[in-house]
N, CA and C atoms as a LAMMPS dump frame, in Angstrom:
ITEM: TIMESTEP
0
ITEM: NUMBER OF ATOMS
498
ITEM: BOX BOUNDS ff ff ff
-5.0000000000000000e+02 5.0000000000000000e+02
-5.0000000000000000e+02 5.0000000000000000e+02
-5.0000000000000000e+02 5.0000000000000000e+02
ITEM: ATOMS id mol type element x y z
1 1 1 N 259.995 -231.729 -248.888
2 1 2 C 258.709 -231.126 -248.592
3 1 3 C 257.706 -231.578 -249.657
4 2 1 N 256.483 -231.836 -249.222
5 2 2 C 255.393 -232.209 -250.107
6 2 3 C 255.159 -231.09 -251.125
7 3 1 N 255.097 -231.406 -252.434
8 3 2 C 254.92 -230.354 -253.447
9 3 3 C 253.648 -229.522 -253.261
10 4 1 N 252.55 -230.15 -252.863
11 4 2 C 251.304 -229.405 -252.655
12 4 3 C 251.445 -228.441 -251.477
13 5 1 N 252.084 -228.889 -250.409
14 5 2 C 252.325 -228.001 -249.261
15 5 3 C 253.205 -226.819 -249.687
16 6 1 N 254.215 -227.094 -250.496
17 6 2 C 255.096 -226.027 -250.98
18 6 3 C 254.311 -225.004 -251.81
19 7 1 N 253.433 -225.477 -252.696
20 7 2 C 252.625 -224.564 -253.504
21 7 3 C 251.694 -223.721 -252.631
22 8 1 N 251.096 -224.352 -251.622
23 8 2 C 250.204 -223.62 -250.731
24 8 3 C 250.962 -222.56 -249.931
25 9 1 N 252.132 -222.919 -249.465
26 9 2 C 252.923 -222.005 -248.628
27 9 3 C 253.544 -220.872 -249.434
28 10 1 N 253.767 -221.08 -250.709
29 10 2 C 254.426 -220.081 -251.559
30 10 3 C 253.522 -219.668 -252.716
31 11 1 N 252.277 -219.391 -252.402
32 11 2 C 251.305 -219.054 -253.441
33 11 3 C 251.579 -217.706 -254.084
34 12 1 N 252.287 -216.816 -253.378
35 12 2 C 252.54 -215.485 -253.904
36 12 3 C 251.34 -214.558 -253.797
37 13 1 N 250.28 -215 -253.124
38 13 2 C 249.071 -214.186 -252.985
39 13 3 C 249.165 -213.262 -251.782
40 14 1 N 248.695 -212.039 -251.969
41 14 2 C 248.679 -211.053 -250.891
42 14 3 C 247.405 -210.231 -251.008
43 15 1 N 246.841 -209.897 -249.857
44 15 2 C 245.671 -209.025 -249.769
45 15 3 C 246.122 -207.77 -249.043
46 16 1 N 246.083 -206.615 -249.725
47 16 2 C 246.611 -205.399 -249.115
48 16 3 C 245.568 -204.723 -248.209
49 17 1 N 245.955 -203.629 -247.571
50 17 2 C 245.082 -202.912 -246.627
51 17 3 C 243.774 -202.458 -247.247
52 18 1 N 243.803 -202.154 -248.538
53 18 2 C 242.607 -201.658 -249.214
54 18 3 C 241.74 -202.767 -249.787
55 19 1 N 242.158 -204.018 -249.589
56 19 2 C 241.377 -205.144 -250.09
57 19 3 C 241.708 -205.564 -251.497
58 20 1 N 242.812 -205.07 -252.052
59 20 2 C 243.241 -205.461 -253.395
60 20 3 C 244.116 -206.713 -253.303
61 21 1 N 243.906 -207.618 -254.246
62 21 2 C 244.718 -208.829 -254.315
63 21 3 C 245.933 -208.584 -255.197
64 22 1 N 247.031 -209.22 -254.803
65 22 2 C 248.281 -209.164 -255.552
66 22 3 C 248.787 -210.587 -255.705
67 23 1 N 249.429 -210.856 -256.824
68 23 2 C 250.1 -212.134 -257.017
69 23 3 C 251.518 -211.841 -257.475
70 24 1 N 252.465 -212.237 -256.632
71 24 2 C 253.881 -212.011 -256.912
72 24 3 C 254.135 -210.56 -257.323
73 25 1 N 253.667 -209.634 -256.502
74 25 2 C 253.859 -208.192 -256.664
75 25 3 C 253.177 -207.589 -257.893
76 26 1 N 252.245 -208.301 -258.494
77 26 2 C 251.452 -207.781 -259.608
78 26 3 C 249.98 -207.741 -259.16
79 27 1 N 249.282 -206.645 -259.433
80 27 2 C 247.871 -206.586 -259.01
81 27 3 C 247.022 -207.587 -259.787
82 28 1 N 246.073 -208.198 -259.083
83 28 2 C 245.087 -209.051 -259.729
84 28 3 C 243.988 -208.121 -260.218
85 29 1 N 243.718 -208.105 -261.511
86 29 2 C 242.817 -207.116 -262.108
87 29 3 C 241.512 -207.694 -262.651
88 30 1 N 241.459 -208.974 -262.916
89 30 2 C 240.268 -209.546 -263.531
90 30 3 C 239.119 -209.574 -262.517
91 31 1 N 237.997 -208.899 -262.811
92 31 2 C 236.903 -208.774 -261.839
93 31 3 C 236.348 -210.105 -261.348
94 32 1 N 236.184 -211.087 -262.229
95 32 2 C 235.629 -212.38 -261.796
96 32 3 C 236.622 -213.108 -260.892
97 33 1 N 237.903 -213.049 -261.203
98 33 2 C 238.907 -213.689 -260.349
99 33 3 C 238.934 -213.024 -258.972
100 34 1 N 238.835 -211.716 -258.932
101 34 2 C 238.803 -211.004 -257.654
102 34 3 C 237.596 -211.453 -256.831
103 35 1 N 236.443 -211.564 -257.485
104 35 2 C 235.231 -212.002 -256.79
105 35 3 C 235.396 -213.421 -256.231
106 36 1 N 235.946 -214.319 -257.024
107 36 2 C 236.156 -215.7 -256.584
108 36 3 C 237.14 -215.745 -255.414
109 37 1 N 238.209 -214.965 -255.49
110 37 2 C 239.179 -214.93 -254.396
111 37 3 C 238.528 -214.4 -253.118
112 38 1 N 237.743 -213.32 -253.216
113 38 2 C 237.064 -212.761 -252.035
114 38 3 C 236.13 -213.784 -251.4
115 39 1 N 235.384 -214.482 -252.223
116 39 2 C 234.42 -215.458 -251.712
117 39 3 C 235.102 -216.682 -251.103
118 40 1 N 236.374 -216.883 -251.433
119 40 2 C 237.106 -218.026 -250.893
120 40 3 C 237.935 -217.721 -249.661
121 41 1 N 237.87 -216.491 -249.158
122 41 2 C 238.677 -216.126 -247.992
123 41 3 C 238.211 -216.847 -246.734
124 42 1 N 239.169 -217.235 -245.921
125 42 2 C 238.864 -217.902 -244.664
126 42 3 C 240.134 -218.143 -243.879
127 43 1 N 240.047 -219.106 -242.984
128 43 2 C 241.195 -219.47 -242.155
129 43 3 C 241.334 -220.983 -242.1
130 44 1 N 242.579 -221.444 -241.971
131 44 2 C 242.793 -222.868 -241.79
132 44 3 C 242.563 -223.231 -240.325
133 45 1 N 242.756 -224.477 -239.965
134 45 2 C 242.488 -224.926 -238.595
135 45 3 C 243.392 -224.25 -237.574
136 46 1 N 244.549 -223.777 -238.009
137 46 2 C 245.47 -223.089 -237.098
138 46 3 C 245.196 -221.586 -237.039
139 47 1 N 244.215 -221.109 -237.806
140 47 2 C 243.871 -219.695 -237.789
141 47 3 C 244.606 -218.837 -238.796
142 48 1 N 245.406 -219.455 -239.664
143 48 2 C 246.142 -218.694 -240.679
144 48 3 C 245.226 -218.356 -241.858
145 49 1 N 245.391 -217.164 -242.456
146 49 2 C 244.544 -216.783 -243.584
147 49 3 C 244.79 -217.663 -244.807
148 50 1 N 243.677 -218.079 -245.417
149 50 2 C 243.752 -218.89 -246.63
150 50 3 C 242.729 -218.365 -247.636
151 51 1 N 242.9 -218.818 -248.868
152 51 2 C 241.894 -218.608 -249.902
153 51 3 C 241.58 -219.974 -250.502
154 52 1 N 240.296 -220.256 -250.626
155 52 2 C 239.846 -221.531 -251.195
156 52 3 C 239.39 -221.297 -252.637
157 53 1 N 239.769 -222.219 -253.492
158 53 2 C 239.304 -222.24 -254.879
159 53 3 C 238.829 -223.657 -255.137
160 54 1 N 237.523 -223.861 -255.053
161 54 2 C 236.986 -225.217 -255.153
162 54 3 C 237.455 -226.04 -253.966
163 55 1 N 238.029 -227.217 -254.252
164 55 2 C 238.54 -228.071 -253.17
165 55 3 C 239.975 -227.732 -252.792
166 56 1 N 240.614 -226.872 -253.561
167 56 2 C 242.008 -226.501 -253.274
168 56 3 C 242.055 -225.202 -252.478
169 57 1 N 243.162 -224.984 -251.818
170 57 2 C 243.342 -223.765 -251.031
171 57 3 C 244.828 -223.457 -250.939
172 58 1 N 245.124 -222.199 -250.55
173 58 2 C 246.511 -221.76 -250.354
174 58 3 C 246.533 -220.699 -249.266
175 59 1 N 247.668 -220.592 -248.604
176 59 2 C 247.85 -219.514 -247.634
177 59 3 C 248.079 -218.213 -248.389
178 60 1 N 247.716 -217.107 -247.773
179 60 2 C 248.002 -215.82 -248.375
180 60 3 C 248.438 -214.844 -247.299
181 61 1 N 249.201 -213.864 -247.718
182 61 2 C 249.642 -212.794 -246.824
183 61 3 C 248.53 -211.758 -246.768
184 62 1 N 248.181 -211.333 -245.562
185 62 2 C 247.127 -210.328 -245.381
186 62 3 C 247.742 -209.143 -244.647
187 63 1 N 247.699 -207.962 -245.281
188 63 2 C 248.309 -206.769 -244.696
189 63 3 C 247.47 -206.153 -243.577
190 64 1 N 246.171 -206.399 -243.573
191 64 2 C 245.298 -205.795 -242.56
192 64 3 C 244.259 -206.814 -242.116
193 65 1 N 243.086 -206.837 -242.749
194 65 2 C 242.03 -207.775 -242.384
195 65 3 C 241.589 -208.556 -243.621
196 66 1 N 240.99 -209.718 -243.378
197 66 2 C 240.486 -210.519 -244.496
198 66 3 C 239.335 -209.834 -245.225
199 67 1 N 238.514 -209.091 -244.473
200 67 2 C 237.301 -208.53 -245.05
201 67 3 C 237.252 -207.022 -244.882
202 68 1 N 236.473 -206.402 -245.756
203 68 2 C 236.166 -204.985 -245.664
204 68 3 C 234.654 -204.835 -245.724
205 69 1 N 234.135 -203.836 -245.005
206 69 2 C 232.714 -203.517 -245.083
207 69 3 C 232.586 -202.404 -246.11
208 70 1 N 231.904 -202.7 -247.208
209 70 2 C 231.828 -201.73 -248.302
210 70 3 C 230.633 -200.793 -248.183
211 71 1 N 229.553 -201.231 -247.508
212 71 2 C 228.4 -200.357 -247.305
213 71 3 C 227.628 -200.821 -246.079
214 72 1 N 226.842 -199.907 -245.525
215 72 2 C 226.028 -200.278 -244.375
216 72 3 C 224.838 -199.343 -244.242
217 73 1 N 223.859 -199.815 -243.522
218 73 2 C 222.724 -199.015 -243.113
219 73 3 C 222.676 -199.084 -241.594
220 74 1 N 222.727 -197.932 -240.967
221 74 2 C 222.66 -197.87 -239.504
222 74 3 C 221.222 -197.561 -239.107
223 75 1 N 220.738 -198.284 -238.095
224 75 2 C 219.39 -198.056 -237.591
225 75 3 C 219.468 -197.418 -236.215
226 76 1 N 218.828 -196.258 -236.077
227 76 2 C 218.805 -195.557 -234.794
228 76 3 C 217.513 -195.891 -234.049
229 77 1 N 217.614 -195.984 -232.735
230 77 2 C 216.442 -196.151 -231.881
231 77 3 C 215.642 -194.845 -231.969
232 78 1 N 214.37 -194.898 -232.339
233 78 2 C 213.614 -193.658 -232.513
234 78 3 C 213.428 -192.853 -231.224
235 79 1 N 213.507 -193.51 -230.075
236 79 2 C 213.324 -192.799 -228.797
237 79 3 C 214.606 -192.144 -228.306
238 80 1 N 215.722 -192.832 -228.455
239 80 2 C 216.96 -192.338 -227.854
240 80 3 C 217.995 -191.843 -228.853
241 81 1 N 217.781 -192.086 -230.141
242 81 2 C 218.757 -191.746 -231.178
243 81 3 C 220.03 -192.589 -231.084
244 82 1 N 220.051 -193.576 -230.196
245 82 2 C 221.204 -194.468 -230.054
246 82 3 C 221.205 -195.481 -231.205
247 83 1 N 222.354 -196.04 -231.497
248 83 2 C 222.497 -197.037 -232.545
249 83 3 C 221.792 -198.321 -232.115
250 84 1 N 220.81 -198.741 -232.886
251 84 2 C 220.052 -199.952 -232.571
252 84 3 C 220.554 -201.161 -233.349
253 85 1 N 221.238 -200.932 -234.463
254 85 2 C 221.745 -202.039 -235.258
255 85 3 C 222.342 -201.553 -236.56
256 86 1 N 223.052 -202.458 -237.223
257 86 2 C 223.71 -202.167 -238.492
258 86 3 C 223.445 -203.322 -239.447
259 87 1 N 223.052 -202.995 -240.659
260 87 2 C 222.993 -203.966 -241.746
261 87 3 C 224.178 -203.647 -242.634
262 88 1 N 225.077 -204.604 -242.79
263 88 2 C 226.29 -204.305 -243.555
264 88 3 C 226.532 -205.287 -244.672
265 89 1 N 227.215 -204.793 -245.693
266 89 2 C 227.615 -205.59 -246.849
267 89 3 C 229.128 -205.653 -246.87
268 90 1 N 229.65 -206.889 -246.828
269 90 2 C 231.094 -207.081 -246.895
270 90 3 C 231.533 -207.212 -248.342
271 91 1 N 232.823 -207.063 -248.564
272 91 2 C 233.354 -207.145 -249.926
273 91 3 C 233.38 -208.562 -250.482
274 92 1 N 233.089 -209.565 -249.653
275 92 2 C 232.994 -210.942 -250.135
276 92 3 C 231.547 -211.325 -250.444
277 93 1 N 230.673 -210.33 -250.568
278 93 2 C 229.256 -210.485 -250.906
279 93 3 C 228.419 -211.096 -249.788
280 94 1 N 228.927 -211.109 -248.574
281 94 2 C 228.127 -211.536 -247.43
282 94 3 C 227.426 -210.324 -246.837
283 95 1 N 226.202 -210.53 -246.38
284 95 2 C 225.436 -209.491 -245.693
285 95 3 C 225.266 -209.938 -244.246
286 96 1 N 225.356 -208.981 -243.354
287 96 2 C 225.207 -209.28 -241.929
288 96 3 C 224.377 -208.204 -241.263
289 97 1 N 223.679 -208.606 -240.218
290 97 2 C 222.976 -207.672 -239.362
291 97 3 C 223.587 -207.794 -237.979
292 98 1 N 224.033 -206.676 -237.427
293 98 2 C 224.632 -206.655 -236.093
294 98 3 C 223.799 -205.761 -235.196
295 99 1 N 223.556 -206.234 -233.993
296 99 2 C 222.817 -205.464 -232.998
297 99 3 C 223.5 -205.639 -231.66
298 100 1 N 223.35 -204.657 -230.76
299 100 2 C 223.902 -204.834 -229.417
300 100 3 C 223.27 -206.076 -228.787
301 101 1 N 224.003 -206.866 -228.066
302 101 2 C 225.371 -206.685 -227.582
303 101 3 C 226.438 -207.251 -228.509
304 102 1 N 226.073 -207.661 -229.723
305 102 2 C 227.032 -208.273 -230.65
306 102 3 C 227.673 -207.256 -231.574
307 103 1 N 227.627 -206.017 -231.209
308 103 2 C 228.163 -204.937 -232.014
309 103 3 C 229.478 -204.482 -231.4
310 104 1 N 230.588 -204.796 -232.066
311 104 2 C 231.913 -204.436 -231.572
312 104 3 C 232.635 -203.63 -232.641
313 105 1 N 233.093 -202.443 -232.253
314 105 2 C 233.841 -201.583 -233.16
315 105 3 C 235.187 -201.251 -232.539
316 106 1 N 236.16 -201.002 -233.4
317 106 2 C 237.5 -200.621 -232.949
318 106 3 C 237.991 -199.482 -233.817
319 107 1 N 238.9 -198.705 -233.257
320 107 2 C 239.466 -197.558 -233.955
321 107 3 C 240.978 -197.652 -233.863
322 108 1 N 241.674 -197.519 -235.01
323 108 2 C 243.131 -197.577 -234.953
324 108 3 C 243.716 -196.168 -234.79
325 109 1 N 245.021 -196.094 -234.681
326 109 2 C 245.7 -194.814 -234.434
327 109 3 C 245.52 -193.831 -235.589
328 110 1 N 245.232 -194.328 -236.786
329 110 2 C 245.023 -193.467 -237.942
330 110 3 C 243.562 -193.037 -238.092
331 111 1 N 242.714 -193.471 -237.149
332 111 2 C 241.302 -193.112 -237.199
333 111 3 C 240.467 -194.004 -238.091
334 112 1 N 240.977 -195.185 -238.458
335 112 2 C 240.23 -196.124 -239.288
336 112 3 C 239.359 -196.984 -238.374
337 113 1 N 238.107 -197.141 -238.77
338 113 2 C 237.133 -197.888 -237.993
339 113 3 C 237.059 -199.329 -238.485
340 114 1 N 236.952 -200.249 -237.546
341 114 2 C 236.815 -201.679 -237.829
342 114 3 C 235.582 -202.186 -237.105
343 115 1 N 234.966 -203.224 -237.66
344 115 2 C 233.804 -203.832 -237.023
345 115 3 C 234.002 -205.345 -236.999
346 116 1 N 233.537 -205.965 -235.922
347 116 2 C 233.647 -207.42 -235.763
348 116 3 C 232.541 -208.074 -236.582
349 117 1 N 232.898 -208.996 -237.485
350 117 2 C 231.948 -209.65 -238.384
351 117 3 C 232.098 -211.165 -238.291
352 118 1 N 231.369 -211.869 -239.15
353 118 2 C 231.443 -213.33 -239.246
354 118 3 C 231.153 -213.969 -237.89
355 119 1 N 230.042 -213.568 -237.298
356 119 2 C 229.616 -214.054 -235.985
357 119 3 C 230.69 -213.819 -234.934
358 120 1 N 231.359 -212.682 -235.045
359 120 2 C 232.367 -212.297 -234.071
360 120 3 C 233.738 -212.887 -234.289
361 121 1 N 233.926 -213.63 -235.372
362 121 2 C 235.199 -214.327 -235.598
363 121 3 C 236.268 -213.475 -236.272
364 122 1 N 235.874 -212.41 -236.974
365 122 2 C 236.826 -211.636 -237.772
366 122 3 C 236.603 -210.14 -237.599
367 123 1 N 237.679 -209.374 -237.771
368 123 2 C 237.578 -207.926 -237.894
369 123 3 C 237.481 -207.587 -239.365
370 124 1 N 236.707 -206.56 -239.693
371 124 2 C 236.62 -206.07 -241.062
372 124 3 C 236.898 -204.573 -241.047
373 125 1 N 237.676 -204.126 -242.002
374 125 2 C 237.992 -202.701 -242.147
375 125 3 C 236.808 -202.007 -242.811
376 126 1 N 236.414 -200.878 -242.284
377 126 2 C 235.286 -200.12 -242.827
378 126 3 C 235.742 -199.195 -243.945
379 127 1 N 234.967 -199.151 -245.012
380 127 2 C 235.242 -198.212 -246.095
381 127 3 C 235.001 -196.795 -245.585
382 128 1 N 235.52 -195.782 -246.269
383 128 2 C 235.273 -194.402 -245.836
384 128 3 C 233.782 -194.066 -245.719
385 129 1 N 232.951 -194.579 -246.627
386 129 2 C 231.518 -194.321 -246.553
387 129 3 C 230.875 -194.94 -245.325
388 130 1 N 231.279 -196.166 -245.012
389 130 2 C 230.765 -196.842 -243.812
390 130 3 C 231.241 -196.099 -242.574
391 131 1 N 232.49 -195.69 -242.595
392 131 2 C 233.033 -194.95 -241.459
393 131 3 C 232.249 -193.66 -241.231
394 132 1 N 231.88 -192.972 -242.299
395 132 2 C 231.1 -191.74 -242.156
396 132 3 C 229.718 -192.037 -241.576
397 133 1 N 229.094 -193.112 -242.037
398 133 2 C 227.771 -193.487 -241.521
399 133 3 C 227.837 -193.832 -240.045
400 134 1 N 228.797 -194.67 -239.662
401 134 2 C 228.898 -195.096 -238.259
402 134 3 C 229.47 -194.003 -237.375
403 135 1 N 230.255 -193.097 -237.965
404 135 2 C 230.84 -192.001 -237.198
405 135 3 C 229.796 -191.123 -236.532
406 136 1 N 228.602 -191.096 -237.092
407 136 2 C 227.525 -190.327 -236.477
408 136 3 C 227.124 -190.879 -235.107
409 137 1 N 227.503 -192.112 -234.825
410 137 2 C 227.142 -192.764 -233.57
411 137 3 C 228.341 -192.927 -232.639
412 138 1 N 229.43 -192.236 -232.923
413 138 2 C 230.638 -192.31 -232.098
414 138 3 C 230.847 -190.951 -231.434
415 139 1 N 231.153 -190.985 -230.142
416 139 2 C 231.367 -189.744 -229.391
417 139 3 C 232.565 -189.915 -228.466
418 140 1 N 233.275 -188.821 -228.155
419 140 2 C 234.411 -188.929 -227.233
420 140 3 C 233.932 -189.26 -225.814
421 141 1 N 234.75 -190.035 -225.109
422 141 2 C 234.452 -190.359 -223.709
423 141 3 C 235.207 -189.394 -222.8
424 142 1 N 234.857 -189.392 -221.542
425 142 2 C 235.488 -188.491 -220.571
426 142 3 C 236.968 -188.808 -220.372
427 143 1 N 237.371 -190.064 -220.605
428 143 2 C 238.768 -190.453 -220.373
429 143 3 C 239.642 -190.36 -221.624
430 144 1 N 239.127 -189.735 -222.699
431 144 2 C 239.924 -189.566 -223.908
432 144 3 C 239.736 -190.66 -224.929
433 145 1 N 238.913 -191.664 -224.624
434 145 2 C 238.63 -192.731 -225.582
435 145 3 C 237.43 -192.372 -226.441
436 146 1 N 236.792 -193.389 -226.95
437 146 2 C 235.624 -193.186 -227.809
438 146 3 C 234.523 -194.133 -227.384
439 147 1 N 233.288 -193.651 -227.468
440 147 2 C 232.126 -194.458 -227.123
441 147 3 C 231.219 -194.598 -228.329
442 148 1 N 230.607 -195.768 -228.439
443 148 2 C 229.58 -196.003 -229.432
444 148 3 C 228.256 -195.607 -228.785
445 149 1 N 227.508 -194.784 -229.457
446 149 2 C 226.275 -194.283 -228.869
447 149 3 C 225.184 -195.355 -228.932
448 150 1 N 225.335 -196.342 -228.08
449 150 2 C 224.371 -197.404 -227.851
450 150 3 C 224.647 -197.916 -226.458
451 151 1 N 223.762 -198.681 -225.913
452 151 2 C 224.002 -199.223 -224.574
453 151 3 C 223.757 -200.716 -224.568
454 152 1 N 224.488 -201.387 -223.701
455 152 2 C 224.289 -202.797 -223.436
456 152 3 C 224.204 -202.912 -221.924
457 153 1 N 223.084 -203.38 -221.439
458 153 2 C 222.894 -203.473 -219.993
459 153 3 C 222.899 -202.103 -219.326
460 154 1 N 222.45 -201.078 -220.049
461 154 2 C 222.396 -199.734 -219.482
462 154 3 C 223.72 -198.988 -219.467
463 155 1 N 224.779 -199.596 -220.011
464 155 2 C 226.104 -198.951 -220.032
465 155 3 C 226.524 -198.661 -221.463
466 156 1 N 227.213 -197.525 -221.683
467 156 2 C 227.705 -197.24 -223.041
468 156 3 C 228.764 -198.249 -223.462
469 157 1 N 228.912 -198.408 -224.753
470 157 2 C 229.869 -199.366 -225.316
471 157 3 C 231.113 -198.61 -225.753
472 158 1 N 232.266 -198.997 -225.219
473 158 2 C 233.53 -198.368 -225.608
474 158 3 C 234.042 -198.971 -226.906
475 159 1 N 234.631 -198.109 -227.749
476 159 2 C 235.308 -198.62 -228.928
477 159 3 C 236.583 -199.304 -228.469
478 160 1 N 236.889 -200.41 -229.068
479 160 2 C 238.056 -201.195 -228.698
480 160 3 C 239.3 -200.631 -229.381
481 161 1 N 240.474 -200.977 -228.854
482 161 2 C 241.696 -200.591 -229.58
483 161 3 C 241.767 -201.332 -230.908
484 162 1 N 242.612 -200.855 -231.773
485 162 2 C 242.742 -201.432 -233.104
486 162 3 C 242.995 -202.925 -233.043
487 163 1 N 242.402 -203.679 -233.964
488 163 2 C 242.634 -205.121 -233.995
489 163 3 C 244.067 -205.441 -234.433
490 164 1 N 244.548 -206.577 -233.989
491 164 2 C 245.881 -207.023 -234.397
492 164 3 C 245.853 -207.381 -235.875
493 165 1 N 246.93 -207.114 -236.569
494 165 2 C 247.036 -207.437 -238
495 165 3 C 247.326 -208.913 -238.149
496 166 1 N 246.84 -209.488 -239.279
497 166 2 C 247.089 -210.916 -239.56
498 166 3 C 248.536 -211.153 -239.858
């Protein structure tokens, strides 16, 4: 096996559910290294999670999602009180604005909220604060599911089932 491929495949890097990095079962604690690792998150051509450091990269184990939404501002339509859009800050220092119809949320069995980010390419886990902010726009549906209090084409938007884990 090519030594570089072996190093990439056995990097020992893991990203846990809470967004903490681990290397060979030891937490990564240095703030600048954590920031660099977050900013290097992505996927290879086959869709596997990777982290880039300059021109080099390695695969990493991801327990939940590559990204987390650490804060957001929700904008309500002044006439209907429906969700008109979200400005969010991800933990990799990217900012995004999402508006219907590009606003997709999911809820897992534990009640954790996820939002589709990166131009719809990735799911991001919402922090408790973001979940509280967006929770104001979530209501139960008649069939036992959940609806996002916004409309696309005159129809309410259903929350999706939990995203698949990486």
